[in-house]
C-alpha positions as CSV (number, residue, x, y, z in Angstrom):
1,M,0.0,0.0,0.0
2,A,1.4,3.4,-1.0
3,P,2.2,5.8,1.9
4,G,-0.6,8.2,2.9
5,R,-3.5,5.9,1.8
6,E,-4.2,4.6,5.3
7,E,-4.4,6.1,8.7
8,I,-4.4,4.3,12.0
9,L,-6.8,5.7,14.5
10,E,-6.2,4.9,18.2
11,M,-8.6,5.5,21.0
12,H,-7.3,7.8,23.7
13,G,-8.7,9.8,26.6
14,L,-12.4,10.4,26.5
15,R,-12.8,8.5,23.2
16,R,-11.2,5.4,24.9
17,I,-13.6,5.6,27.8
18,I,-16.6,5.8,25.4
19,F,-15.1,3.0,23.4
20,D,-14.9,0.7,26.4
21,K,-18.4,1.6,27.8
22,M,-20.1,1.1,24.4
23,T,-18.3,-2.2,24.0
24,K,-19.4,-3.4,27.4
25,A,-23.0,-2.2,26.8
26,K,-23.4,-4.3,23.7
27,Q,-21.4,-7.3,24.8
28,I,-23.0,-7.7,28.2
29,M,-26.5,-6.2,27.9
30,P,-29.0,-7.7,25.5
31,H,-30.6,-4.6,24.1
32,F,-34.2,-4.1,22.9
33,T,-35.9,-0.9,21.8
34,V,-39.5,0.3,22.0
35,M,-40.7,3.4,20.1
36,E,-43.7,5.7,20.3
37,E,-45.0,8.7,18.3
38,V,-45.9,11.6,20.5
39,D,-47.9,14.7,19.7
40,V,-45.7,17.5,21.1
41,T,-47.9,20.4,20.1
42,S,-48.7,21.3,23.7
43,M,-45.1,20.9,24.8
44,V,-43.9,23.3,22.1
45,S,-46.6,25.7,23.1
46,I,-45.3,25.6,26.7
47,L,-41.8,26.2,25.6
48,D,-42.9,29.1,23.4
49,S,-44.8,30.6,26.3
50,A,-41.9,30.3,28.6
51,K,-39.6,32.0,26.0
52,A,-42.1,34.9,25.7
53,R,-41.6,35.4,29.4
54,N,-37.8,35.3,29.1
55,R,-37.7,31.9,30.8
56,K,-35.9,29.5,28.4
57,V,-36.9,25.9,28.5
58,T,-35.5,23.5,26.0
59,V,-37.0,20.2,24.8
60,T,-34.3,18.2,26.6
61,G,-34.7,20.3,29.7
62,F,-38.5,19.8,29.6
63,L,-38.0,16.0,29.3
64,A,-35.2,15.8,31.9
65,R,-37.7,17.3,34.4
66,I,-40.6,15.0,33.5
67,V,-38.7,11.7,33.2
68,P,-37.9,11.3,36.9
69,S,-41.6,11.4,37.8
70,I,-42.2,8.5,35.4
71,L,-39.1,6.7,36.6
72,K,-40.5,6.7,40.2
73,Q,-43.3,4.5,38.9
74,Y,-40.8,2.2,37.1
75,P,-37.9,1.8,39.5
76,Y,-36.1,-1.0,37.5
77,L,-35.4,1.6,34.8
78,N,-33.5,3.8,37.2
79,A,-30.8,1.3,38.0
80,I,-27.2,0.4,37.2
81,Y,-25.6,-3.0,36.7
82,D,-22.7,-4.0,39.0
83,E,-20.7,-6.4,36.8
84,T,-18.4,-7.5,39.6
85,R,-21.2,-8.7,41.9
86,R,-23.6,-9.5,39.0
87,V,-26.4,-7.6,40.6
88,Y,-28.5,-4.6,39.8
89,I,-28.6,-1.6,42.1
90,L,-31.9,0.4,42.1
91,K,-31.2,4.1,42.6
92,K,-33.5,6.1,44.8
93,Y,-32.2,9.4,43.3
94,Y,-32.6,10.7,39.8
95,N,-29.4,11.9,38.1
96,I,-30.2,12.3,34.4
97,G,-27.3,11.9,31.9
98,I,-27.5,14.1,28.9
99,A,-25.6,13.0,25.8
100,V,-23.9,15.8,23.8
101,D,-22.0,15.8,20.6
102,T,-18.5,17.3,21.0
103,P,-15.4,17.7,18.7
104,D,-13.9,14.8,20.6
105,G,-17.1,12.6,20.1
106,L,-20.0,11.7,22.3
107,N,-19.9,12.8,25.9
108,V,-22.5,12.5,28.7
109,F,-22.8,15.0,31.5
110,V,-25.1,14.7,34.5
111,I,-28.0,16.7,35.8
112,K,-28.0,15.6,39.4
113,D,-31.3,15.4,41.4
114,A,-33.3,16.5,38.3
115,D,-36.5,15.8,40.1
116,R,-35.7,18.7,42.5
117,K,-35.1,21.3,39.9
118,S,-37.3,23.4,37.7
119,M,-37.3,23.1,33.9
120,V,-35.6,26.5,33.6
121,E,-32.9,25.5,36.0
122,I,-32.3,22.2,34.1
123,S,-32.3,23.9,30.7
124,A,-29.7,26.5,31.9
125,E,-27.6,23.7,33.4
126,I,-27.7,21.7,30.2
127,S,-26.7,24.8,28.1
128,D,-23.8,25.5,30.4
129,K,-22.5,22.0,30.6
130,A,-23.0,21.3,26.9
131,S,-20.9,24.4,26.1
132,R,-18.1,23.3,28.6
133,A,-18.2,19.7,27.3
134,R,-17.4,21.0,23.8
135,E,-14.5,22.9,25.2
136,N,-13.4,19.9,27.3
137,K,-13.8,21.8,30.5
138,L,-16.2,19.6,32.5
139,Q,-15.2,18.4,36.0
140,L,-15.0,14.7,36.8
141,D,-18.0,14.8,39.1
142,E,-20.1,16.4,36.3
143,V,-19.8,13.3,34.2
144,Q,-20.3,10.6,36.9
145,D,-23.1,8.9,38.7
146,S,-25.9,9.2,36.1
147,T,-28.8,6.8,36.6
148,F,-30.7,7.2,33.3
149,T,-29.7,9.0,30.1
150,I,-31.4,11.1,27.5
151,T,-29.9,11.5,24.0
152,N,-31.5,14.1,21.8
153,V,-30.4,13.3,18.2
154,G,-33.2,15.5,16.9
155,T,-31.0,18.6,17.3
156,I,-29.0,17.3,14.4
157,G,-31.8,15.9,12.3
158,G,-32.6,12.3,13.0
159,I,-36.3,11.2,13.1
160,M,-35.6,7.8,14.7
161,S,-32.7,5.9,16.4
162,T,-32.0,2.9,18.6
163,P,-29.6,4.3,21.2
164,I,-27.0,2.1,22.9
165,I,-27.4,2.1,26.7
166,N,-25.0,4.2,28.7
167,Y,-23.3,1.4,30.6
168,P,-23.7,0.6,33.5
169,E,-27.2,2.1,33.3
170,V,-30.0,-0.1,32.1
171,A,-32.0,2.2,29.9
172,I,-31.7,5.2,27.6
173,L,-34.3,7.5,26.0
174,G,-33.8,8.7,22.4
175,V,-35.4,12.0,21.5
176,H,-35.8,12.9,17.8
177,R,-36.6,15.7,15.4
178,I,-40.0,17.4,15.6
179,L,-42.1,17.0,12.5
180,E,-45.2,18.9,11.5
181,R,-48.3,17.2,10.1
182,E,-51.8,18.7,9.5
183,G,-51.1,21.6,11.8
184,R,-49.8,19.4,14.7
185,K,-46.3,18.7,15.8
186,Y,-45.0,15.2,16.4
187,M,-41.9,13.5,17.6
188,Y,-40.7,9.9,18.0
189,L,-39.3,8.7,21.2
190,S,-37.3,5.5,21.6
191,L,-36.4,3.6,24.7
192,S,-33.5,1.1,24.7
193,C,-33.3,-1.3,27.7
194,D,-31.3,-4.1,29.2
195,H,-33.6,-7.1,28.5
196,R,-32.2,-9.1,31.4
197,L,-33.9,-6.8,33.9
198,I,-36.6,-5.0,31.9
199,D,-39.4,-6.8,30.0
200,G,-40.9,-5.3,26.9
201,A,-44.2,-4.7,28.7
202,V,-42.5,-2.6,31.4
203,A,-40.6,-0.5,28.8
204,T,-43.7,0.0,26.7
205,R,-45.8,1.1,29.7
206,F,-43.1,3.6,30.6
207,I,-42.9,5.2,27.2
208,V,-46.7,5.3,26.9
209,D,-47.0,7.0,30.3
210,L,-44.3,9.5,29.3
211,K,-46.3,10.1,26.1
212,K,-49.5,10.8,28.1
213,V,-47.8,13.4,30.3
214,I,-46.2,15.2,27.3
215,E,-49.5,15.2,25.3
216,D,-51.8,16.3,28.2
217,P,-51.2,20.0,29.2
218,N,-53.3,19.4,32.3
219,A,-50.7,16.9,33.5
220,I,-47.8,19.4,33.2
221,I,-47.9,20.5,36.8
222,Y,-44.1,20.9,37.1
223,E,-42.6,24.3,37.9
224,I,-41.3,25.9,34.6
C-alpha cells in the first residue's frame, strides 16, 4: 500500500472511555428498543410561552424534568448493573445523563437530582454543561453517577434511532426531530433497555405513560 493511503486511529482519553463503555454495553447487555409517536404540540406551546416570558426551556430540559416522575413508577429503569457482583442496584435518586456531541465525540454529563429542579434550571444547566463539554472543561463529578440517560439526536436531524445504553445504566431515552403534520407537531421517542432486567411490557408502559404526560397539558404541573 502506498504511503498516505491509510491512517491508524487509536482510541485515547475520553474517546477510549466511550469505546470501552459502548463495547461493554453491547457485549454484556442484550438490548431491545420500543418506540412511540408523541404529539408534542402542547409541549412546544409551553416552551414558546416560557420563552415569551424570558424563561428559556429546551426540549431536553423539559423532558429531563418530567422523566424522573415517570421513573419513580418504574424503579427498574433507574438502575445500574454491578458487573463484579452480578447484581442490579436500584437508585433512589434521579441523576439524568445528557448525551452531547463534541469535537472529541460523544460525551455524557449529568443533571443531578433532576426531580428537585425546575425546567428553567435544568435547561440552563444543560446549556452551560454542553458548552463546557465542547471545550473539554467539565469536571469529573459532572460526568459521573448518572442513573438514566437522554440523548437528543433530533437537534442534528434524525427522526428515529435505537440508542446504545450508557453502561452501566439499564435504559436510555432517544429524542428525535420534531415534525409537523396537519397543523400538529409530532416527535418519535425510543427507549432502549437491558432485557435481562426489563421486560418489553414494562418498557412500553413507561414510554406510553411518558407520552401521556407530554401530550396532556393538564398533566404538566411541574414548575417551569
